[in-house]
N, C-alpha and C positions, 0 to 999 in steps of 0.2 A: 504494499501498500504507499502511496506516497501521498505526503502535505503540505502541503504553502497558507501563511495566513499575512493577509494585504490589511498594512494599514494603510488606514488614512492620512498620520501625520508623521514627522519625524518619530526617532527615540519608542517606536512603540503604541503613539497615542490614540486616542480616536478613535472613529471606528474602526471595526474589523473584519476580514473575511476569510474561510478558511476553504480550500480550495482541495478537492482530494487527486483529480483528471483533468483532462484538457478542457481546457476556459475560450471558446474562438473569438467570444467577445463580451469584454466586462461592460459593453452600453447597451444590452437586449435591451428588449422596451420594460423585460420584466420584472432585472434585478442590474436598474445600469449605473448607482451610485457609485460606485468604483472605478467608472472607467474615466479615465486618467485624472484619477484621483490618488496615485498610489505615488509613497513616499518613502515609505519603510515594510522592509519584509522579513519574515522569520522562512527559513523552509527548516518543516520538521522532520521531512525524510525525502528520501530520493535525488536527482537534479532536476531543474526546471530551466527551461530556458524561459525569456518574455519577449512580448514583441510590440514595438511603438503604437501598431494597424491591430484592427479587426481582421481575424481569420488567420492569424499566425505572419503577419505580412512584416514588414521588414524586423528581422529579428535584432534584439541587442546583443554586442559583439562575447557579453562572458554567460556564465554557464555559472547557475549560483547551488552549490552544494546544500546538506545543514549547515544552519550558522545561523545568526543572526549580523541583520542590517540595515543597524539603527537609520541609516541615510542613506537611498541609492543611488543619490550622484554618485558616492566612493566607490559605485561596483559599475559605475557607465550606464546609468536610468537615468533617461531626463523625468526629472520630479512632477509628477503631475502629465506624467503623459502615454502608462501603460495603457492599452487597450486587450488585448489575450496574452494566454501563455499555457505552457504545456510540460507534464513532466518526459523525459527522456527512454 
């Protein structure tokens, strides 16, 4: 099983969302809160790749392994810019 937790603000603050599998569109009308609003990440398990756009388009260059990433800009992801993600 894979899991990542997305946070609205730096340092794991604000609203959060658990993701366990491919998430092709954080802007989906049913649950669009986290589209372009991710500022920190905890990778609980697995290795994950993150994308600037929906449908796994325009990947960020770094794959993240389990760990705590208090500011996404430290790992090459633009703040408040992510729209999709998936485990490898």
